C-alpha positions in Angstrom: 221.6 112.5 -45.6 219.6 109.9 -47.4 216.9 110.2 -44.8 216.8 114.0 -45.4 216.5 113.6 -49.1 213.7 111.2 -48.6 211.8 113.5 -46.4 212.1 116.3 -49.0 210.7 114.1 -51.7 207.7 113.0 -49.5 207.0 116.6 -48.5 206.9 117.7 -52.1 204.5 115.1 -53.1 202.2 115.4 -50.2 202.2 119.2 -50.6 200.5 118.9 -54.0 197.0 119.6 -52.4 195.7 122.8 -54.1 192.7 122.3 -56.3 191.5 125.9 -57.0 189.9 129.0 -55.6 188.2 132.4 -56.2 187.6 135.8 -54.3 184.9 138.3 -54.5 184.4 141.5 -52.5 181.8 144.0 -51.5 182.7 147.8 -51.3 181.9 149.3 -47.9 183.4 152.7 -48.4 186.3 154.5 -50.3 188.9 152.3 -48.6 187.1 149.5 -47.1 185.8 146.2 -48.5 184.4 142.8 -47.2 186.5 140.3 -49.0 185.3 136.7 -49.3 187.3 133.6 -50.4 186.5 130.1 -51.6 189.2 127.6 -51.8 189.5 123.8 -52.6 192.2 121.3 -51.6 192.9 117.8 -51.0 190.6 116.7 -48.3 193.1 114.2 -46.6 195.8 116.8 -46.6 195.4 117.5 -42.9 193.5 119.6 -40.4 193.7 122.7 -42.7 191.3 121.2 -45.2 189.8 118.0 -43.7 186.0 118.7 -43.9 184.1 116.1 -42.0 180.8 118.0 -41.8 179.2 121.1 -43.4 179.7 124.2 -41.4 182.7 122.9 -39.6 185.1 125.8 -38.8 188.7 125.3 -39.5 192.0 127.3 -39.9 194.0 127.3 -43.1 197.7 126.4 -43.7 200.0 128.6 -41.6 202.0 130.0 -44.7 199.0 131.0 -46.7 198.8 134.8 -46.7 196.3 137.3 -48.1 198.1 140.6 -48.6 197.7 144.1 -50.2 200.9 144.1 -52.3 200.8 147.7 -53.2 199.7 149.2 -49.9 202.1 151.2 -47.8 200.7 150.2 -44.4 198.5 147.3 -43.2 199.6 145.0 -46.0 198.5 141.8 -44.2 194.8 141.2 -44.9 194.5 137.8 -43.3 196.9 134.8 -42.7 196.3 132.0 -42.1 192.7 132.3 -43.5 189.8 131.1 -41.2 186.9 129.4 -43.0 184.0 126.9 -42.9 183.5 123.8 -44.9 180.8 124.2 -47.5 181.3 121.1 -49.7 183.5 118.0 -49.9 183.8 114.9 -52.2 184.9 111.6 -50.7 185.4 110.0 -54.1 187.6 112.8 -55.4 189.2 113.6 -52.2 188.6 117.3 -52.1 187.2 119.8 -49.6 185.9 123.4 -50.4 185.9 126.0 -47.8 185.0 129.7 -47.7 185.4 132.7 -45.4 185.5 136.5 -45.2 186.9 139.4 -43.5 186.6 143.2 -43.5 189.7 145.0 -44.8 190.5 148.8 -44.6 193.2 149.7 -46.8 195.4 152.9 -46.9 194.3 153.7 -50.5 191.3 153.3 -52.9 193.1 151.4 -55.6 195.0 148.3 -54.5 195.7 144.6 -55.4 195.1 141.6 -53.1 197.2 138.5 -53.6 196.8 135.2 -51.8 199.7 132.7 -52.1 202.2 130.8 -50.1 204.8 133.0 -48.5 207.7 133.2 -49.0 206.6 132.6 -52.8 209.9 130.8 -53.5 209.0 128.1 -51.1 205.7 127.3 -52.7 207.0 124.2 -54.6 207.9 122.5 -51.3 205.2 123.6 -49.0 201.9 124.1 -51.1 201.2 123.6 -54.8 198.8 122.3 -57.3 198.0 118.6 -57.8 200.2 117.3 -60.6 198.8 118.5 -64.0 198.8 117.0 -67.4 198.6 120.4 -69.2 201.2 122.4 -67.1 203.4 120.0 -65.1 204.2 118.9 -61.5 204.4 120.8 -58.2 203.4 124.2 -59.5 202.8 127.2 -57.4 199.4 128.8 -57.1 198.4 132.4 -56.8 195.0 134.2 -56.5 194.9 137.8 -57.4 192.0 140.3 -57.0 192.2 143.9 -58.3 190.2 146.6 -56.5 189.5 150.1 -57.5 187.0 151.7 -55.1 187.0 155.0 -57.0 184.6 153.4 -59.6 180.9 153.3 -59.3 181.0 149.6 -58.4 179.6 148.1 -55.2 180.5 144.5 -56.0 182.9 142.5 -57.8 181.6 139.4 -59.9 180.9 136.3 -58.0 181.8 132.7 -59.0 179.8 129.9 -57.5 181.2 126.9 -59.4 182.5 123.7 -57.8 186.5 123.0 -58.1 186.4 119.9 -59.8 184.6 118.7 -63.1 184.8 115.2 -64.5 184.7 114.7 -68.2 185.5 111.7 -70.6 188.8 111.3 -72.6 188.2 111.9 -76.2 185.1 114.0 -75.8 184.4 117.7 -76.3 184.0 119.4 -73.0 181.9 122.6 -72.7 181.9 124.3 -69.3 179.9 127.4 -68.5 181.6 129.5 -65.9 178.9 130.2 -63.4 179.7 133.8 -62.6 177.3 136.8 -62.0 177.5 140.3 -60.8 175.3 141.5 -57.9 175.1 145.0 -59.4 173.9 143.7 -62.7 176.9 144.7 -64.6 178.1 142.8 -67.8 180.4 139.9 -66.9 183.1 138.6 -69.1 185.9 136.0 -68.8 189.5 135.8 -70.0 192.5 133.8 -69.3 194.9 134.8 -66.4 197.7 136.9 -67.8 201.5 136.7 -66.7 202.0 140.1 -68.1 199.3 141.5 -65.7 200.8 140.0 -62.6 197.9 137.4 -62.2 200.0 134.2 -62.5 202.3 132.5 -59.9 206.1 132.2 -60.3 207.0 129.6 -63.0 208.5 126.3 -62.0 210.8 124.9 -64.5 209.3 127.4 -67.0 205.7 126.4 -66.3 202.9 128.4 -64.7 199.2 127.7 -64.4 198.4 130.6 -66.6 197.1 131.7 -70.0 195.2 129.1 -72.2 194.6 125.7 -70.5 195.4 123.8 -73.6 196.4 124.6 -77.2 192.9 124.0 -78.4 191.0 125.4 -75.5 188.5 128.1 -76.6 187.1 130.6 -73.9 184.3 132.6 -75.1 184.8 135.8 -73.1 181.2 137.2 -73.6 179.4 134.1 -72.7 182.0 133.0 -70.1 182.0 129.5 -71.6 185.1 127.3 -71.8 185.2 124.6 -74.7 188.0 122.1 -75.0 187.4 120.2 -78.3 189.2 117.0 -77.2 191.1 115.9 -74.2 193.1 112.9 -75.0 195.3 111.9 -71.9 193.5 111.0 -68.7 194.5 112.9 -65.6 194.1 116.4 -64.0 194.0 119.6 -66.0 194.2 123.0 -64.4 192.5 126.3 -65.6 193.1 129.8 -64.5 190.5 132.4 -65.5 189.9 136.0 -64.6 186.2 137.1 -64.4 185.6 140.9 -64.9 182.6 143.2 -64.6 181.8 146.0 -67.1 179.4 148.9 -66.9 177.8 147.8 -70.1 178.2 145.7 -73.2 180.2 148.4 -75.1 182.6 149.0 -72.3 186.3 147.9 -72.6 187.5 148.9 -69.2 186.6 146.4 -66.4 185.3 147.7 -63.1 186.9 144.9 -61.2 188.8 141.6 -61.8 188.5 138.5 -59.8 190.2 134.9 -60.2 188.7 131.6 -60.7 190.9 128.5 -60.7 189.5 124.9 -61.1 190.4 121.3 -62.2 189.0 119.1 -65.1 189.4 115.5 -64.1 189.6 113.5 -67.4 188.8 109.9 -67.0 188.9 107.0 -69.5 185.4 105.8 -68.5 182.3 107.4 -67.2 182.1 107.3 -63.4 179.6 108.8 -60.8 180.6 111.9 -59.1 179.6 112.0 -55.3 179.9 115.2 -53.4 178.1 117.1 -50.6 177.4 120.8 -51.4 175.7 123.5 -49.3 175.9 127.2 -49.4 176.7 129.8 -52.0 178.2 133.2 -52.0 176.1 136.0 -50.4 177.1 139.6 -50.2 175.9 141.0 -46.9 
């Protein structure tokens, strides 16, 4: 029994490897899209994320599933995800991978969700790195809302890195590097629990809504400002990026997630990473 409990503790700790991610999609017809994902995780986690060279092809964790949650048929989009390494950091021990697939739904309006399944097991099998602002061993969830009846050929595209290093006690201003291939207006907001965009809470906590009490997200400029981060450690942020037909529109054409980390340090240090590739919609 003691050995079993110890194994559970080790599993829970080692499973805290998620670092963030995003989706985007290109409309192919009234029911089909080309969906593209970008994910970041602990590089030393294992074969699922151990990037050793750029362009390396690997397969994701077995219980990570991308599904259409409101489709009647063909609910499974992909799982586990296949992808290739596009960036990694040896200093901060993360890898970033991306991949894509073509999905034909049974309807024109649907919601894609990527998460660990079954969701109730996320705390033990795959979760966020322990976070100062939210807590430990928290579930993750990426949600993309698709409405192919709208005059919209592409969702917004986010091309940021998964981890940003800032100094403790300093104001942090982070521009969200998002654009829209169709030239639509792009805005950003916090992920909303009420809109089904957040993971199941663990001990009452979920990586959702405002990252900190004093965080300011300029929705029109897509710029995140956090006046002061005191305690050193990891801080998570979960943002939804949306495109609008023009500056006066209040109804988004599409919504895609972007989740990332702030690494707050006590002293300034160099950030070494290898990066190649960016999203393309082709």
